[in-house]
C-alpha positions as CSV (number, residue, x, y, z in Angstrom):
1,M,32.9,-23.9,-62.5
2,K,31.5,-21.0,-64.6
3,K,28.0,-22.0,-63.9
4,I,28.6,-22.0,-60.1
5,L,30.2,-18.6,-60.2
6,W,27.3,-17.3,-62.3
7,L,24.8,-18.7,-59.8
8,V,26.7,-17.3,-56.8
9,S,27.0,-13.8,-58.4
10,S,23.3,-13.9,-59.4
11,L,22.2,-14.7,-55.9
12,T,24.6,-12.1,-54.5
13,V,23.0,-9.4,-56.7
14,I,19.5,-10.5,-55.8
15,A,20.3,-10.5,-52.1
16,A,21.9,-7.0,-52.4
17,V,18.8,-5.7,-54.2
18,C,16.5,-7.2,-51.6
19,A,18.5,-5.8,-48.7
20,S,18.7,-2.4,-50.3
21,T,14.9,-2.4,-50.9
22,L,14.2,-3.4,-47.3
23,A,16.6,-0.7,-45.9
24,Y,14.9,1.9,-48.1
25,I,11.4,0.9,-46.9
26,N,12.6,1.0,-43.3
27,V,13.9,4.6,-43.8
28,I,10.6,5.7,-45.4
29,T,8.4,4.1,-42.8
30,K,10.4,4.8,-39.6
31,A,9.0,8.3,-39.0
32,P,5.3,7.5,-39.7
33,I,5.5,4.5,-37.4
34,A,7.1,6.6,-34.6
35,E,4.3,9.3,-35.1
36,M,1.7,6.6,-35.0
37,K,3.1,5.2,-31.7
38,V,3.1,8.7,-30.1
39,K,-0.5,9.3,-31.2
40,Q,-1.5,5.8,-29.9
41,A,0.0,6.6,-26.5
42,S,-1.6,10.0,-26.4
43,D,-5.0,8.6,-27.3
44,A,-4.7,5.8,-24.8
45,A,-3.7,8.4,-22.1
46,K,-6.9,10.3,-22.8
47,A,-9.0,7.1,-22.7
48,V,-7.8,6.1,-19.2
49,M,-8.5,9.5,-17.7
50,P,-11.6,9.9,-15.5
51,K,-14.5,12.1,-16.4
52,G,-13.9,15.8,-15.8
53,V,-10.5,15.9,-17.5
54,V,-10.5,18.6,-20.1
55,K,-6.8,19.0,-20.7
56,V,-4.1,16.3,-21.0
57,D,-0.4,17.4,-20.8
58,K,2.5,15.3,-21.7
59,A,5.5,15.5,-19.4
60,S,8.6,13.6,-18.6
61,L,10.9,13.1,-15.7
62,D,14.1,11.1,-15.8
63,A,13.3,9.9,-19.3
64,Q,10.0,8.6,-18.1
65,E,7.1,10.0,-20.2
66,F,3.7,10.4,-18.6
67,Y,0.5,12.4,-19.0
68,I,-1.3,14.7,-16.5
69,G,-5.0,15.2,-16.8
70,K,-6.4,18.4,-15.5
71,D,-9.9,20.0,-15.1
72,E,-10.9,23.5,-16.4
73,A,-9.3,25.1,-13.3
74,G,-6.0,23.4,-13.8
75,K,-6.4,21.0,-10.9
76,V,-4.7,17.6,-11.5
77,L,-7.4,14.9,-11.7
78,A,-5.3,12.0,-13.0
79,Y,-2.0,10.7,-14.3
80,A,-1.4,8.2,-17.1
81,L,1.7,6.1,-17.4
82,K,2.9,3.2,-19.4
83,G,3.5,-0.1,-17.6
84,S,4.9,-3.2,-19.2
85,D,5.8,-6.8,-18.4
86,N,7.6,-9.4,-20.6
87,G,6.0,-12.3,-18.8
88,G,2.8,-12.6,-20.8
89,Y,2.0,-15.8,-22.5
90,G,2.9,-14.2,-25.8
91,G,5.7,-12.1,-24.5
92,L,5.5,-8.3,-23.9
93,I,2.3,-6.7,-22.6
94,E,2.3,-2.9,-22.6
95,L,-0.5,-0.9,-21.0
96,M,-1.4,2.7,-20.5
97,I,-2.7,3.0,-16.9
98,G,-4.7,5.9,-15.5
99,F,-4.3,6.8,-11.8
100,S,-6.1,9.2,-9.6
101,P,-3.8,11.7,-7.7
102,D,-4.1,9.5,-4.6
103,G,-2.8,6.5,-6.4
104,K,-6.0,4.6,-7.2
105,I,-6.3,2.9,-10.5
106,V,-8.8,4.5,-12.9
107,T,-8.6,2.0,-15.7
108,Y,-6.1,0.8,-18.3
109,K,-5.8,0.3,-22.0
110,A,-3.7,-2.3,-23.8
111,L,-1.1,-0.7,-26.1
112,Q,0.7,-3.9,-27.1
113,S,0.2,-7.6,-26.5
114,S,0.7,-10.8,-28.4
115,E,-1.6,-13.0,-26.3
116,T,-3.5,-15.9,-27.5
117,P,-6.5,-14.8,-29.6
118,G,-9.8,-15.5,-27.7
119,L,-8.1,-16.0,-24.3
120,G,-5.3,-13.7,-23.5
121,T,-6.7,-10.9,-25.6
122,K,-9.5,-10.7,-23.0
123,L,-7.1,-8.6,-20.9
124,S,-8.9,-5.6,-22.6
125,S,-12.3,-6.8,-21.7
126,A,-14.4,-4.6,-19.3
127,E,-15.1,-7.7,-17.2
128,F,-11.4,-8.2,-16.4
129,S,-10.1,-4.6,-16.4
130,S,-12.9,-3.3,-14.2
131,Q,-11.5,-5.4,-11.3
132,F,-8.6,-3.0,-11.0
133,S,-10.6,0.3,-10.9
134,G,-10.5,1.9,-7.5
135,K,-7.7,-0.3,-6.1
136,F,-4.5,1.3,-4.7
137,A,-1.7,0.3,-7.1
138,S,0.8,0.7,-4.3
139,K,-0.5,-2.5,-2.8
140,P,0.6,-5.7,-4.5
141,L,-1.8,-6.7,-7.2
142,K,-2.1,-10.5,-7.5
143,V,-4.5,-13.0,-9.0
144,T,-6.6,-15.1,-6.6
145,K,-4.4,-18.2,-7.3
146,D,-1.5,-16.2,-5.8
147,G,-3.5,-15.0,-2.8
148,G,-4.7,-11.7,-4.4
149,E,-8.1,-10.2,-5.2
150,I,-7.9,-10.3,-9.0
151,E,-9.9,-13.0,-10.7
152,A,-7.7,-14.3,-13.5
153,I,-9.0,-14.7,-17.1
154,T,-10.1,-18.3,-17.4
155,S,-7.3,-20.3,-19.0
156,A,-5.1,-17.2,-19.1
157,T,-3.5,-16.9,-15.7
158,I,-0.1,-16.1,-17.1
159,T,-1.6,-13.1,-19.0
160,S,-3.5,-12.0,-15.9
161,R,-0.3,-12.1,-13.8
162,A,1.5,-10.1,-16.4
163,V,-1.2,-7.4,-16.4
164,C,-0.9,-7.2,-12.5
165,R,2.9,-6.8,-12.8
166,A,2.6,-4.2,-15.6
167,I,0.2,-2.1,-13.5
168,S,2.5,-2.4,-10.5
169,S,5.5,-1.3,-12.6
170,A,3.5,1.8,-13.6
171,A,2.5,2.4,-10.0
172,G,6.2,2.4,-9.0
173,K,6.9,5.0,-11.7
174,L,4.0,7.1,-10.4
175,E,5.5,7.1,-6.9
176,R,8.8,8.3,-8.2
177,I,7.1,11.0,-10.3
178,K,5.0,12.2,-7.4
179,G,8.0,12.1,-5.1
180,K,9.9,14.6,-7.2
């Protein structure tokens, strides 16, 4: 009986030390991780802006953060918003999408995805992403298998559909932002 109590108490102490260590590491890394995500979003917003943008301002409306790209004279040249969809093959796909003021897609950059290496990760390829450039995002974006104009990534139709939905979600946010 003493041996069992000693084993249980030893395991309890070990578990408590491990849990405390993990909690401490979480506290230490929480702020740097948050800062890194903010920088990643800001860098992605700049990357999806068209040529001529010299200033990118961060703004928010109804808890929706977005970026506004302006030229030297202060004229709005583009907007950048996050769009996401949980229906990717590997789960969540989060994109930063650039839009012209008239609602056309400039381009997008993947912020997060857990897609199959070699297939689903092609969502970031120029060959796939260039299909969206110049399209009005207010119109439904669909892959050709669903009657749309977007050629799906070979063997990654689920990922391609999720990208279309993520861009459409950002387009809906853009409409709300421009409407206010």
